[in-house]
Biopython code that builds the backbone (N, CA, C, O; Angstrom):
import numpy as np
from Bio.PDB.StructureBuilder import StructureBuilder

atoms = [
    (1, "MET", "N", (9.887, 6.616, -0.932)),
    (1, "MET", "CA", (8.622, 6.332, -1.579)),
    (1, "MET", "C", (8.200, 7.572, -2.365)),
    (1, "MET", "O", (8.233, 8.690, -1.851)),
    (2, "ALA", "N", (7.819, 7.363, -3.570)),
    (2, "ALA", "CA", (7.452, 8.485, -4.425)),
    (2, "ALA", "C", (6.161, 9.142, -3.942)),
    (2, "ALA", "O", (5.219, 8.469, -3.524)),
    (3, "ASP", "N", (6.144, 10.459, -4.010)),
    (3, "ASP", "CA", (4.966, 11.208, -3.550)),
    (3, "ASP", "C", (3.693, 10.811, -4.285)),
    (3, "ASP", "O", (2.610, 10.822, -3.700)),
    (4, "GLN", "N", (3.816, 10.461, -5.556)),
    (4, "GLN", "CA", (2.616, 10.133, -6.327)),
    (4, "GLN", "C", (2.003, 8.799, -5.897)),
    (4, "GLN", "O", (0.838, 8.543, -6.203)),
    (5, "THR", "N", (2.750, 7.945, -5.200)),
    (5, "THR", "CA", (2.172, 6.671, -4.753)),
    (5, "THR", "C", (1.467, 6.798, -3.407)),
    (5, "THR", "O", (0.707, 5.905, -3.031)),
    (6, "GLN", "N", (1.696, 7.868, -2.684)),
    (6, "GLN", "CA", (1.100, 8.009, -1.355)),
    (6, "GLN", "C", (-0.430, 7.982, -1.375)),
    (6, "GLN", "O", (-1.020, 7.295, -0.541)),
    (7, "PRO", "N", (-1.099, 8.690, -2.280)),
    (7, "PRO", "CA", (-2.575, 8.593, -2.296)),
    (7, "PRO", "C", (-3.056, 7.167, -2.601)),
    (7, "PRO", "O", (-4.063, 6.716, -2.056)),
    (8, "GLU", "N", (-2.335, 6.476, -3.463)),
    (8, "GLU", "CA", (-2.697, 5.097, -3.796)),
    (8, "GLU", "C", (-2.513, 4.191, -2.576)),
    (8, "GLU", "O", (-3.348, 3.327, -2.309)),
    (9, "ILE", "N", (-1.435, 4.389, -1.850)),
    (9, "ILE", "CA", (-1.192, 3.598, -0.644)),
    (9, "ILE", "C", (-2.291, 3.853, 0.382)),
    (9, "ILE", "O", (-2.794, 2.914, 0.998)),
    (10, "THR", "N", (-2.658, 5.094, 0.564)),
    (10, "THR", "CA", (-3.732, 5.427, 1.508)),
    (10, "THR", "C", (-5.037, 4.771, 1.085)),
    (10, "THR", "O", (-5.749, 4.204, 1.913)),
    (11, "ARG", "N", (-5.349, 4.846, -0.195)),
    (11, "ARG", "CA", (-6.579, 4.234, -0.711)),
    (11, "ARG", "C", (-6.571, 2.725, -0.463)),
    (11, "ARG", "O", (-7.576, 2.152, -0.045)),
    (12, "LEU", "N", (-5.430, 2.090, -0.725)),
    (12, "LEU", "CA", (-5.335, 0.645, -0.525)),
    (12, "LEU", "C", (-5.421, 0.267, 0.952)),
    (12, "LEU", "O", (-6.040, -0.738, 1.301)),
    (13, "LEU", "N", (-4.809, 1.058, 1.809)),
    (13, "LEU", "CA", (-4.902, 0.794, 3.249)),
    (13, "LEU", "C", (-6.345, 0.879, 3.730)),
    (13, "LEU", "O", (-6.796, 0.049, 4.520)),
    (14, "LEU", "N", (-7.056, 1.876, 3.253)),
    (14, "LEU", "CA", (-8.460, 2.026, 3.640)),
    (14, "LEU", "C", (-9.306, 0.872, 3.107)),
    (14, "LEU", "O", (-10.200, 0.378, 3.794)),
    (15, "ALA", "N", (-9.018, 0.452, 1.885)),
    (15, "ALA", "CA", (-9.754, -0.671, 1.309)),
    (15, "ALA", "C", (-9.458, -1.954, 2.080)),
    (15, "ALA", "O", (-10.362, -2.748, 2.340)),
    (16, "TRP", "N", (-8.198, -2.156, 2.442)),
    (16, "TRP", "CA", (-7.809, -3.345, 3.203)),
    (16, "TRP", "C", (-8.489, -3.342, 4.570)),
    (16, "TRP", "O", (-8.991, -4.368, 5.029)),
    (17, "GLU", "N", (-8.497, -2.177, 5.210)),
    (17, "GLU", "CA", (-9.172, -2.034, 6.504)),
    (17, "GLU", "C", (-10.656, -2.384, 6.378)),
    (17, "GLU", "O", (-11.259, -2.932, 7.301)),
    (18, "GLY", "N", (-11.231, -2.058, 5.221)),
    (18, "GLY", "CA", (-12.637, -2.341, 4.985)),
    (18, "GLY", "C", (-12.917, -3.777, 4.573)),
    (18, "GLY", "O", (-14.064, -4.133, 4.302)),
    (19, "GLY", "N", (-11.872, -4.608, 4.525)),
    (19, "GLY", "CA", (-12.077, -6.020, 4.234)),
    (19, "GLY", "C", (-11.717, -6.465, 2.833)),
    (19, "GLY", "O", (-11.966, -7.615, 2.471)),
    (20, "ASP", "N", (-11.140, -5.587, 2.042)),
    (20, "ASP", "CA", (-10.755, -5.937, 0.673)),
    (20, "ASP", "C", (-9.403, -6.647, 0.687)),
    (20, "ASP", "O", (-8.359, -6.007, 0.813)),
    (21, "GLY", "N", (-9.429, -7.962, 0.560)),
    (21, "GLY", "CA", (-8.203, -8.751, 0.575)),
    (21, "GLY", "C", (-7.295, -8.476, -0.605)),
    (21, "GLY", "O", (-6.074, -8.571, -0.478)),
    (22, "GLU", "N", (-7.862, -8.138, -1.746)),
    (22, "GLU", "CA", (-7.054, -7.821, -2.925)),
    (22, "GLU", "C", (-6.234, -6.558, -2.712)),
    (22, "GLU", "O", (-5.156, -6.416, -3.289)),
    (23, "ALA", "N", (-6.729, -5.647, -1.896)),
    (23, "ALA", "CA", (-6.002, -4.406, -1.629)),
    (23, "ALA", "C", (-4.653, -4.713, -0.990)),
    (23, "ALA", "O", (-3.655, -4.063, -1.300)),
    (24, "PHE", "N", (-4.620, -5.702, -0.098)),
    (24, "PHE", "CA", (-3.363, -6.091, 0.543)),
    (24, "PHE", "C", (-2.365, -6.574, -0.503)),
    (24, "PHE", "O", (-1.190, -6.209, -0.461)),
    (25, "ASP", "N", (-2.831, -7.392, -1.437)),
    (25, "ASP", "CA", (-1.953, -7.915, -2.486)),
    (25, "ASP", "C", (-1.384, -6.804, -3.359)),
    (25, "ASP", "O", (-0.262, -6.915, -3.852)),
    (26, "LYS", "N", (-2.139, -5.751, -3.550)),
    (26, "LYS", "CA", (-1.672, -4.611, -4.348)),
    (26, "LYS", "C", (-0.778, -3.687, -3.524)),
    (26, "LYS", "O", (0.095, -3.010, -4.066)),
    (27, "LEU", "N", (-1.004, -3.666, -2.221)),
    (27, "LEU", "CA", (-0.275, -2.776, -1.328)),
    (27, "LEU", "C", (1.168, -3.224, -1.106)),
    (27, "LEU", "O", (2.085, -2.403, -1.118)),
    (28, "ILE", "N", (1.363, -4.502, -0.909)),
    (28, "ILE", "CA", (2.685, -5.011, -0.549)),
    (28, "ILE", "C", (3.776, -4.615, -1.547)),
    (28, "ILE", "O", (4.831, -4.154, -1.112)),
    (29, "PRO", "N", (3.582, -4.769, -2.850)),
    (29, "PRO", "CA", (4.659, -4.366, -3.765)),
    (29, "PRO", "C", (4.982, -2.869, -3.704)),
    (29, "PRO", "O", (6.091, -2.462, -4.049)),
    (30, "LEU", "N", (4.034, -2.061, -3.274)),
    (30, "LEU", "CA", (4.273, -0.621, -3.182)),
    (30, "LEU", "C", (5.070, -0.245, -1.938)),
    (30, "LEU", "O", (5.893, 0.670, -1.985)),
    (31, "VAL", "N", (4.838, -0.935, -0.832)),
    (31, "VAL", "CA", (5.477, -0.541, 0.431)),
    (31, "VAL", "C", (6.672, -1.401, 0.818)),
    (31, "VAL", "O", (7.527, -0.947, 1.579)),
    (32, "TYR", "N", (6.754, -2.619, 0.322)),
    (32, "TYR", "CA", (7.812, -3.527, 0.754)),
    (32, "TYR", "C", (9.216, -2.979, 0.507)),
    (32, "TYR", "O", (10.047, -3.060, 1.411)),
    (33, "PRO", "N", (9.522, -2.432, -0.657)),
    (33, "PRO", "CA", (10.884, -1.919, -0.863)),
    (33, "PRO", "C", (11.281, -0.851, 0.167)),
    (33, "PRO", "O", (12.421, -0.826, 0.630)),
    (34, "GLU", "N", (10.354, 0.011, 0.513)),
    (34, "GLU", "CA", (10.659, 1.058, 1.496)),
    (34, "GLU", "C", (10.823, 0.461, 2.894)),
    (34, "GLU", "O", (11.718, 0.863, 3.637)),
    (35, "LEU", "N", (9.981, -0.477, 3.249)),
    (35, "LEU", "CA", (10.113, -1.138, 4.548)),
    (35, "LEU", "C", (11.443, -1.883, 4.636)),
    (35, "LEU", "O", (12.107, -1.859, 5.672)),
    (36, "ARG", "N", (11.814, -2.522, 3.578)),
    (36, "ARG", "CA", (13.088, -3.253, 3.543)),
    (36, "ARG", "C", (14.263, -2.288, 3.694)),
    (36, "ARG", "O", (15.243, -2.596, 4.372)),
    (37, "ARG", "N", (14.161, -1.135, 3.067)),
    (37, "ARG", "CA", (15.227, -0.141, 3.140)),
    (37, "ARG", "C", (15.417, 0.353, 4.577)),
    (37, "ARG", "O", (16.539, 0.634, 5.000)),
    (38, "LEU", "N", (14.317, 0.455, 5.320)),
    (38, "LEU", "CA", (14.393, 0.926, 6.702)),
    (38, "LEU", "C", (15.083, -0.090, 7.576)),
    (38, "LEU", "O", (15.240, 0.134, 8.777)),
]
sb = StructureBuilder()
sb.init_structure("model")
sb.init_model(0)
sb.init_chain("A")
sb.init_seg("    ")
for serial, (resi, resn, name, xyz) in enumerate(atoms, 1):
    if name == "N":
        sb.init_residue(resn, " ", resi, " ")
    sb.init_atom(name, np.array(xyz, "f"), 0.0, 1.0, " ", f" {name:<3s}", serial, name[0])
structure = sb.get_structure()
């Protein structure tokens, strides 16, 4: 995962935790490739 996406991922996780459903939709394309690789 690229270092420059980490702050964005953190921001989206916090937004999702706060109830922002759209944040989840934006988060998945950023993290899915790395999760799949693992």
